[in-house]
KEKOL-539461 format. One line per field, with one value per residue (C-alpha): residue in one letter; x, z, y. Coordinates in steps of 0.02 Angstrom, whole numbers, plus 50000, padded with zeros to 5 digits. Example, Ala and Ser with C-alpha at 12.3 -4.5 7.8 and 13.67 -1.06 7.14 Angstrom:
<pts>
aa c(a; s)
x c(50615; 50684)
z c(50390; 50357)
y c(49775; 49947)
</pts>
This chain:
<pts>
aa c(m; k; y; r; l; a; l; l; l; v; l; v; a; m; i; a; m; p; v; s; s; i; m; a; q; d; g; g; g; k; y; g; e; a; p; m; l; a; a; k; v; a; a; g; e; l; p; p; v; e; d; r; l; p; s; n; p; r; v; i; a; l; p; d; s; q; i; g; e; y; g; g; q; l; r; v; p; v; a; g; g; g; e; p; f; w; s; g; q; m; v; f; w; t; a; w; h; g; l; v; n; w; n; q; t; y; a; d; w; e; p; n; v; a; e; s; v; d; v; n; e; e; a; t; e; y; t; f; h; l; r; e; g; l; k; w; s; d; g; a; p; f; t; a; d; d; i; l; f; y; m; e; d; i; l; a; n; e; e; i; n; g; g; n; f; p; q; g; f; w; t; p; g; g; e; p; p; v; v; e; k; l; d; d; y; t; v; k; f; t; f; n; v; p; y; g; m; f; l; l; n; m; c; g; w; d; g; w; a; i; v; a; s; p; k; h; y; l; s; q; f; h; i; k; y; n; p; d; g; i; d; a; l; i; a; e; s; e; s; a; t; d; w; v; s; l; f; q; s; r; t; a; t; g; p; g; a; d; q; t; v; l; m; r; d; p; n; y; p; t; m; m; p; w; t; v; k; e; p; m; g; s; g; t; q; f; t; a; e; r; n; p; y; y; y; w; v; d; a; e; g; n; q; l; p; y; i; d; g; f; v; g; t; l; y; q; d; d; q; t; l; l; l; d; v; l; a; g; k; f; d; t; m; a; n; p; a; n; e; n; r; p; l; f; f; q; n; e; a; t; s; g; l; k; v; y; l; l; g; r; e; g; g; s; t; v; t; v; m; f; n; m; t; h; a; d; y; g; a; l; f; s; e; k; d; f; r; v; g; m; s; y; a; i; d; r; q; e; i; i; d; i; v; y; f; g; e; g; t; p; r; q; i; s; p; t; e; d; s; p; l; y; n; e; q; l; s; s; q; y; t; e; f; d; v; d; q; a; n; e; y; l; d; k; v; l; p; e; k; d; s; d; g; w; r; m; y; n; g; e; k; l; s; v; v; f; t; v; q; t; g; d; y; g; l; g; f; t; d; v; a; e; l; l; k; g; y; y; a; e; v; g; v; d; i; i; l; d; v; v; a; n; e; v; w; t; e; r; r; n; d; n; s; m; e; a; t; v; f; t; g; e; g; g; v; g; l; t; a; i; v; d; a; r; y; f; v; p; t; h; g; q; s; i; w; g; n; a; w; n; i; w; y; l; e; p; d; n; p; a; g; q; e; p; p; q; l; i; k; d; q; i; a; l; l; e; a; v; r; q; a; p; t; s; e; m; r; v; s; l; m; q; d; l; l; q; v; c; a; d; n; f; w; v; l; g; i; s; s; s; t; t; t; y; r; p; l; n; a; k; l; a; n; v; p; e; t; w; v; d; g; w; n; p; g; g; v; a; i; a; f; p; e; q; w; y; f; t; p)
x c(49832; 49755; 49768; 49654; 49800; 49670; 49541; 49689; 49733; 49553; 49517; 49673; 49630; 49453; 49529; 49608; 49448; 49342; 49184; 49045; 49153; 49126; 48960; 48914; 48973; 48868; 48744; 48718; 48734; 48676; 48798; 48832; 48812; 48837; 48711; 48676; 48633; 48516; 48413; 48406; 48342; 48214; 48149; 48139; 48284; 48383; 48370; 48431; 48629; 48620; 48552; 48677; 48836; 48887; 48862; 49050; 49114; 49301; 49336; 49449; 49539; 49728; 49856; 49836; 49672; 49526; 49330; 49290; 49147; 49059; 49068; 49151; 49209; 49392; 49433; 49556; 49632; 49643; 49806; 49800; 49690; 49539; 49530; 49511; 49545; 49736; 49769; 49679; 49740; 49580; 49630; 49748; 49573; 49442; 49517; 49664; 49564; 49539; 49486; 49650; 49770; 49917; 49921; 49970; 50150; 50162; 50233; 50103; 49920; 49790; 49596; 49467; 49316; 49392; 49341; 49499; 49601; 49632; 49800; 49842; 50023; 50107; 50031; 49933; 49751; 49675; 49501; 49444; 49279; 49195; 49114; 48934; 48814; 48945; 48840; 48889; 48879; 48685; 48650; 48651; 48744; 48930; 48944; 49079; 48975; 49062; 49205; 49180; 49130; 49282; 49383; 49305; 49193; 49320; 49507; 49471; 49352; 49472; 49381; 49417; 49586; 49641; 49639; 49794; 49749; 49848; 50018; 50116; 50018; 49889; 49982; 50130; 50135; 50101; 49929; 49798; 49717; 49566; 49420; 49279; 49129; 49082; 48969; 48887; 49040; 49171; 49275; 49420; 49572; 49693; 49859; 49955; 50094; 50158; 50116; 50184; 50173; 49991; 49917; 50043; 50040; 49841; 49860; 49901; 49832; 49790; 49708; 49591; 49541; 49456; 49335; 49291; 49164; 49014; 48914; 48749; 48796; 48916; 48817; 48717; 48872; 48924; 48851; 48862; 48731; 48638; 48654; 48483; 48523; 48692; 48661; 48581; 48688; 48828; 48703; 48693; 48888; 48993; 49158; 49108; 49124; 49061; 49026; 49210; 49252; 49055; 49120; 49309; 49226; 49111; 49219; 49371; 49440; 49510; 49603; 49576; 49485; 49487; 49471; 49426; 49247; 49247; 49268; 49129; 48990; 48886; 48792; 48959; 48924; 49099; 49149; 49249; 49233; 49184; 49085; 49083; 48906; 48943; 49078; 49190; 49103; 49141; 49142; 49274; 49225; 49167; 49091; 49094; 49006; 49013; 48963; 48821; 48866; 49044; 49089; 49225; 49164; 49272; 49326; 49142; 49028; 49026; 48999; 49159; 49227; 49197; 49206; 49065; 49148; 49251; 49235; 49372; 49423; 49486; 49667; 49737; 49893; 50006; 50041; 49872; 49843; 49976; 49950; 49783; 49825; 49944; 49824; 49721; 49590; 49615; 49644; 49770; 49863; 49932; 50107; 50168; 50334; 50485; 50560; 50389; 50432; 50512; 50362; 50248; 50319; 50352; 50164; 50074; 50001; 49921; 49874; 49787; 49903; 49992; 50165; 50200; 50368; 50319; 50466; 50475; 50458; 50588; 50775; 50816; 50754; 50751; 50799; 50887; 50842; 50913; 50795; 50901; 50766; 50757; 50769; 50902; 51019; 50978; 51125; 51241; 51127; 51151; 51334; 51362; 51533; 51416; 51297; 51441; 51514; 51353; 51348; 51515; 51467; 51336; 51391; 51259; 51301; 51266; 51103; 51051; 51090; 51013; 50850; 50832; 50883; 51020; 50953; 51013; 51178; 51230; 51184; 51113; 50931; 50937; 50831; 50889; 51016; 50871; 50800; 50827; 50871; 51005; 51152; 51304; 51379; 51210; 51183; 51361; 51453; 51491; 51412; 51584; 51576; 51747; 51734; 51886; 51807; 51654; 51772; 51871; 51727; 51623; 51780; 51739; 51595; 51599; 51784; 51747; 51702; 51646; 51769; 51640; 51693; 51505; 51529; 51474; 51393; 51345; 51462; 51330; 51315; 51240; 51093; 50980; 50814; 50763; 50592; 50534; 50344; 50263; 50197; 50343; 50258; 50359; 50503; 50586; 50627; 50644; 50767; 50859; 50871; 50905; 51073; 51102; 51106; 51255; 51350; 51328; 51387; 51564; 51588; 51538; 51351; 51218; 51025; 50885; 50758; 50581; 50457; 50302; 50117; 50090; 49988; 50127; 50248; 50134; 50099; 50301; 50314; 50180; 50260; 50445; 50490; 50583; 50747; 50788; 50689; 50704; 50578; 50517; 50632; 50530; 50600; 50672; 50588; 50564; 50510; 50463; 50586; 50481; 50305; 50373; 50527; 50525; 50695; 50751; 50680; 50563; 50397; 50321; 50233; 50380; 50526; 50595; 50774; 50691; 50546; 50513; 50561; 50402; 50295; 50325; 50302; 50131; 50069; 50107; 50007; 50073; 50203; 50316; 50350; 50525; 50580; 50706; 50874; 50929; 50989; 50817; 50721; 50814; 50788; 50605; 50598; 50691; 50566; 50440; 50502; 50524; 50340; 50304; 50406; 50302; 50407; 50483; 50645; 50637; 50571; 50709; 50846; 50785; 50770; 50965; 51009; 50923; 50981; 51168; 51132; 51062; 51220; 51328; 51238; 51192; 51040; 50960; 51052; 51006; 51045; 51006; 50952; 50757; 50722; 50586; 50438; 50273; 50094; 50024; 49843; 49735; 49790; 49611; 49619; 49636; 49670; 49812; 49980; 50140; 50201; 50176; 50269; 50222; 50203; 50126; 50124; 50072; 49944; 49977; 49875; 49768; 49884; 49872; 49676; 49595; 49425; 49463; 49527; 49406; 49388; 49404; 49314)
z c(48455; 48576; 48600; 48675; 48760; 48854; 48742; 48624; 48771; 48794; 48593; 48593; 48757; 48662; 48505; 48586; 48701; 48663; 48557; 48722; 48803; 48679; 48655; 48831; 48831; 48687; 48764; 48636; 48786; 48968; 49108; 49238; 49402; 49583; 49662; 49801; 49692; 49581; 49726; 49783; 49617; 49619; 49765; 49714; 49830; 49695; 49506; 49360; 49341; 49183; 49260; 49411; 49284; 49157; 49009; 48966; 49116; 49152; 49082; 49162; 49062; 49146; 49084; 49124; 49224; 49214; 49224; 49386; 49519; 49629; 49820; 49992; 50119; 50149; 50327; 50397; 50554; 50636; 50749; 50898; 50880; 50816; 50671; 50491; 50384; 50430; 50549; 50439; 50289; 50204; 50138; 50002; 49981; 49959; 49925; 49802; 49618; 49564; 49411; 49334; 49424; 49396; 49277; 49360; 49304; 49399; 49241; 49186; 49204; 49152; 49138; 49268; 49349; 49194; 49021; 48940; 48954; 48836; 48885; 48757; 48705; 48854; 48990; 49060; 49031; 49074; 49028; 49119; 49030; 49150; 49135; 49092; 49209; 49357; 49523; 49713; 49811; 49881; 49707; 49664; 49510; 49515; 49409; 49386; 49540; 49660; 49589; 49613; 49774; 49829; 49756; 49786; 49917; 50025; 49968; 49932; 50054; 50174; 50343; 50325; 50261; 50361; 50224; 50131; 49980; 50023; 49950; 49848; 49729; 49680; 49671; 49541; 49498; 49696; 49641; 49616; 49452; 49380; 49390; 49252; 49239; 49046; 49082; 49193; 49146; 49072; 49198; 49137; 49262; 49205; 49284; 49280; 49233; 49125; 49245; 49164; 49306; 49339; 49290; 49364; 49540; 49497; 49508; 49719; 49863; 49814; 49662; 49757; 49863; 49708; 49683; 49874; 49921; 49881; 49850; 49900; 50054; 50120; 50096; 50245; 50346; 50253; 50291; 50127; 50091; 50250; 50328; 50443; 50500; 50542; 50710; 50750; 50689; 50788; 50946; 50911; 50890; 51011; 50986; 50847; 50908; 50762; 50551; 50525; 50658; 50614; 50414; 50455; 50578; 50429; 50270; 50234; 50109; 50144; 50272; 50442; 50382; 50460; 50316; 50444; 50435; 50274; 50398; 50546; 50423; 50331; 50272; 50191; 49984; 49910; 49728; 49810; 49784; 49950; 50075; 50263; 50304; 50501; 50573; 50713; 50849; 51017; 50960; 50902; 50710; 50555; 50392; 50240; 50063; 49891; 49821; 49693; 49590; 49569; 49387; 49346; 49246; 49181; 49006; 48956; 49057; 49226; 49364; 49478; 49619; 49629; 49808; 49901; 50057; 50205; 50386; 50491; 50664; 50830; 50905; 51052; 51075; 50918; 50955; 50971; 50801; 50727; 50805; 50724; 50550; 50553; 50600; 50475; 50537; 50399; 50229; 50220; 50351; 50334; 50367; 50411; 50520; 50429; 50550; 50547; 50349; 50403; 50506; 50349; 50226; 50348; 50390; 50215; 50248; 50402; 50366; 50188; 50150; 50004; 50013; 49889; 49864; 49826; 49758; 49854; 49773; 49898; 49865; 50047; 50159; 50276; 50292; 50458; 50477; 50601; 50602; 50548; 50600; 50791; 50922; 51020; 50888; 50731; 50697; 50746; 50647; 50493; 50482; 50346; 50442; 50563; 50461; 50369; 50534; 50592; 50413; 50422; 50583; 50548; 50516; 50370; 50318; 50509; 50486; 50322; 50418; 50582; 50515; 50325; 50327; 50219; 50076; 49998; 50010; 50091; 50010; 50044; 49998; 49796; 49639; 49585; 49463; 49336; 49351; 49234; 49391; 49458; 49541; 49580; 49717; 49821; 49810; 49868; 49953; 50149; 50174; 50218; 50390; 50468; 50639; 50619; 50467; 50588; 50722; 50614; 50539; 50717; 50796; 50674; 50760; 50908; 50982; 51142; 51285; 51454; 51567; 51501; 51313; 51272; 51143; 51234; 51144; 51227; 51370; 51380; 51343; 51180; 51205; 51037; 51056; 50914; 50888; 50808; 50766; 50827; 50654; 50549; 50363; 50407; 50385; 50570; 50632; 50795; 50754; 50663; 50781; 50912; 50822; 50768; 50972; 50989; 50828; 50891; 51068; 50988; 50930; 51073; 51032; 51164; 51080; 51189; 51085; 51110; 51024; 51010; 50917; 50762; 50824; 50951; 50804; 50701; 50862; 50863; 50688; 50699; 50827; 50771; 50922; 50864; 50839; 50746; 50680; 50568; 50436; 50273; 50108; 49968; 49789; 49718; 49568; 49405; 49430; 49607; 49656; 49574; 49633; 49813; 49851; 50025; 50047; 49915; 49952; 50120; 50030; 50118; 50284; 50335; 50283; 50435; 50425; 50359; 50463; 50505; 50319; 50251; 50402; 50314; 50150; 50201; 50338; 50331; 50487; 50582; 50711; 50720; 50519; 50497; 50329; 50252; 50179; 50012; 49963; 50024; 49943; 49792; 49794; 49818; 49669; 49558; 49609; 49550; 49380; 49367; 49413; 49279; 49143; 48985; 48921; 49017; 48953; 49029; 49191; 49199; 49157; 49310; 49423; 49408; 49427; 49586; 49646; 49609; 49739; 49842; 49830; 49864; 50020; 50087; 50181; 50227; 50285; 50204; 50254; 50091; 49936; 49970; 50006; 49940; 50073; 50055; 50074; 50155; 50046; 50048; 49931; 49848; 49792; 49588; 49473; 49616; 49516; 49554; 49617; 49601; 49669; 49861; 49946; 49996; 49810; 49706; 49829; 49921; 49849; 49735; 49613; 49607; 49564; 49701; 49615; 49508; 49630; 49677; 49764; 49699; 49768)
y c(50718; 50620; 50441; 50289; 50204; 50076; 50070; 49958; 49861; 49819; 49778; 49667; 49570; 49551; 49487; 49354; 49303; 49156; 49201; 49184; 49307; 49438; 49400; 49415; 49582; 49626; 49561; 49416; 49294; 49287; 49326; 49180; 49230; 49134; 49027; 49135; 49274; 49187; 49148; 49335; 49377; 49227; 49289; 49480; 49530; 49566; 49622; 49502; 49508; 49588; 49730; 49737; 49736; 49869; 49884; 49835; 49743; 49714; 49553; 49439; 49307; 49277; 49161; 48992; 49031; 48908; 48954; 48916; 48862; 48973; 48955; 48927; 49045; 49089; 49089; 49197; 49224; 49409; 49456; 49552; 49726; 49637; 49761; 49665; 49794; 49811; 49661; 49563; 49616; 49632; 49791; 49699; 49564; 49717; 49899; 49907; 49934; 50121; 50189; 50090; 49958; 49871; 49731; 49555; 49559; 49749; 49812; 49926; 49992; 49923; 50016; 49954; 50067; 50169; 50078; 50189; 50347; 50486; 50577; 50734; 50730; 50854; 50709; 50869; 50816; 50642; 50592; 50425; 50357; 50252; 50099; 50140; 50067; 50043; 50018; 50018; 49876; 49944; 49972; 50148; 50196; 50248; 50408; 50559; 50629; 50500; 50573; 50740; 50714; 50637; 50794; 50940; 50916; 50798; 50832; 51031; 51056; 51184; 51128; 50935; 50973; 51113; 51242; 51145; 51025; 50868; 50872; 50737; 50631; 50761; 50915; 50884; 51063; 51123; 51132; 51011; 50972; 51043; 50922; 50928; 50822; 50806; 50696; 50563; 50429; 50546; 50648; 50748; 50795; 50932; 50968; 51136; 51054; 50871; 50751; 50580; 50460; 50514; 50339; 50234; 50323; 50279; 50107; 50117; 50177; 50354; 50296; 50172; 50303; 50378; 50259; 50222; 50392; 50358; 50527; 50465; 50395; 50501; 50673; 50624; 50666; 50828; 51004; 51063; 50928; 50910; 51085; 51051; 50877; 50879; 50922; 50763; 50668; 50740; 50728; 50530; 50504; 50448; 50550; 50680; 50877; 50954; 50921; 50885; 50743; 50660; 50675; 50590; 50456; 50405; 50401; 50287; 50421; 50590; 50686; 50613; 50469; 50311; 50165; 50040; 50085; 49987; 49817; 49924; 49993; 49861; 50022; 50082; 50050; 50016; 49944; 49800; 49616; 49571; 49693; 49675; 49597; 49553; 49675; 49608; 49724; 49654; 49481; 49391; 49346; 49440; 49406; 49488; 49414; 49451; 49613; 49565; 49727; 49684; 49748; 49613; 49454; 49286; 49246; 49159; 49322; 49232; 49359; 49374; 49342; 49149; 49134; 49177; 49268; 49264; 49228; 49292; 49232; 49363; 49297; 49379; 49257; 49263; 49064; 49006; 49089; 48996; 48830; 48841; 48871; 48748; 48622; 48662; 48782; 48931; 48952; 49091; 49207; 49359; 49397; 49236; 49284; 49211; 49104; 48998; 48974; 48804; 48751; 48786; 48683; 48530; 48534; 48560; 48385; 48412; 48595; 48585; 48752; 48758; 48878; 49008; 49079; 49254; 49410; 49544; 49736; 49804; 49843; 49783; 49680; 49800; 49982; 50066; 50255; 50377; 50547; 50664; 50800; 50739; 50895; 50790; 50700; 50777; 50862; 50696; 50589; 50706; 50680; 50558; 50495; 50447; 50359; 50261; 50207; 50130; 50057; 49978; 49912; 49808; 49616; 49568; 49413; 49356; 49442; 49353; 49193; 49205; 49301; 49280; 49103; 49120; 49215; 49357; 49467; 49610; 49777; 49963; 50009; 50048; 49989; 49818; 49769; 49722; 49899; 50047; 50136; 50034; 50124; 50019; 50151; 50148; 49968; 49914; 50039; 50047; 49864; 49768; 49718; 49801; 49858; 49944; 50058; 50092; 50154; 50267; 50349; 50367; 50449; 50581; 50636; 50545; 50550; 50562; 50392; 50368; 50237; 50090; 50137; 50226; 50358; 50517; 50670; 50820; 50757; 50619; 50434; 50406; 50296; 50305; 50218; 50123; 50110; 49963; 49896; 49739; 49734; 49670; 49624; 49446; 49560; 49518; 49709; 49648; 49520; 49640; 49773; 49646; 49597; 49785; 49825; 49711; 49762; 49942; 49895; 49856; 50023; 50122; 50151; 50108; 50067; 50044; 49945; 49985; 49868; 49976; 49949; 50011; 50134; 50212; 50204; 50327; 50435; 50448; 50483; 50609; 50714; 50683; 50605; 50459; 50442; 50287; 50129; 49972; 49975; 49901; 49920; 49978; 50046; 49934; 49819; 49907; 50086; 50061; 50198; 50323; 50256; 50247; 50368; 50361; 50314; 50435; 50570; 50629; 50653; 50513; 50482; 50339; 50451; 50421; 50477; 50642; 50654; 50824; 50869; 50748; 50822; 50975; 50932; 50850; 50934; 51103; 51140; 51005; 51104; 50937; 50989; 51069; 51160; 51064; 51117; 51179; 50994; 50914; 51055; 51021; 50824; 50868; 50991; 50843; 50697; 50815; 50822; 50644; 50611; 50763; 50708; 50671; 50511; 50363; 50414; 50563; 50502; 50374; 50503; 50607; 50488; 50426; 50604; 50596; 50431; 50465; 50614; 50478; 50377; 50520; 50588; 50410; 50455; 50261; 50134; 49953; 49768; 49635; 49600; 49599; 49398; 49297; 49308; 49172; 49141; 49006; 48954; 48829; 48681; 48676; 48838; 48859; 48988; 49064; 49133; 49016; 49174; 49365; 49523; 49548; 49715; 49862; 49978; 49815; 49777; 49625; 49504; 49596; 49608; 49402; 49429; 49332; 49373; 49213; 49106; 48970; 48798; 48623; 48502)
</pts>
């Protein structure tokens, strides 16, 4: 028996809506739109709003929200390399919503591009019913053909994917789903095994990608659809050498794609609330403006978003950027450093910014990972006694006091206490600061020291390079690593701190040359450890503790990959069983078993319970929730639904 889960949610929401909202959906009332779009309609540049919206738009009526006012440009600074999508965090403002997405509390999925979803009892078949009349930002219809284009012509194309369909998200049973177009607005996915986590997984990054591949636009760069014109396009390109490299340079999705194209190519049609109007290019500013075909409306049928667009300004100097933000020249700032939190509170009046304190999704502020697959040190790092000794050597309370303003308590990376996945052993073991215990464990694996007291490994002084990203998401990677360097020196382990650009960090990940790192701490709130298990199972590109194993799993053709030992293979198989389980009870039980293996083996070190982070926003912005769960998996600001934020006078 099939059931319409999402349709029930929609019906419940409609019952609670004002009558005018329902009338608008049924065509009995007039939709509202932004004045800038109404002017274009009057000038004959756009069709009427009723023709731009789907027959049943998604209605946003969040608790405590008001009907807003149209207008205003959100001013954002862009740090460093001048790339708005990542450096300016436009990814979270624009790109996070897929067929389904997280609800505002980060507790469950809800329909989005899909109006409803049918799921069979075995959780092997998912039928998505798209909103009829959806359109890309250029006005072209969004249909089932766009989804099939992504699945069949991008992910399944053996020239693009190197002969291997991407592993993980799409292959719970080792095989990709069979995708069928039932009609223009209905798509069915059939998996070879149950896949109970499919809809929750679709709320994240991979779910967004499936609605970001406009067939009518990208077909010109695909040899299947433009065999006669592809050579001319390759010749016009500055970097393409064949049709695959041409396609990858022009698409935001699929293997080898560059998502920054979304903020570089104004012609790229999207389903985003705001699309790039003027890219940064060689200048210092970019602009984005509202998508006239965006499919969300408020409770009275007014098309969202309320804010007209974005103006981004490039800064090469972080200190100048900070001073200008505090002086009130911007409406927000992405990833403000934790040490600057007091400055934002002290300058709320002069900056015009309200500081929102946000909970993090993580199970630890940061993680410390030693790459157990490194060519030189992998054997050492694979010794549990080494990792236990290095954990006892950390003065976590001092890190909390210095880096995190005294907020939090010592803990390892693990699901939080209020999660059904909480494991007390995994959370609390080896968290004491005990130099004697640290030396006792390290002596088991590194008994020899040189004349200066440094531990020896294979006849030479052991010096471990910590590769740390400059972009630390406000988590203080470098500050933590500097303190670790001192703690580890006290137990005879030399640390070389190498602070690098994010691109260099990624290069070292890709060729498995990274020895150790300080990184993020996902896997805490609710069922996050299932959605993002990077610190428990090496199936994520940032599972540096088992780096060559995750490469083996995700990129079979990458020579840096290594087949993992049986224990790790068993962990991977168990995680796949967790994701396949058709019921929540089964998933939780299996994941508890998996986390117990992690507790017994102690793969990754944590520092402290996840602290609050903060987001400065223009105090005149209304409809902003007082708090939300911040992090990669919930989509940063996306989960706070900025489409319904608006400027007050």
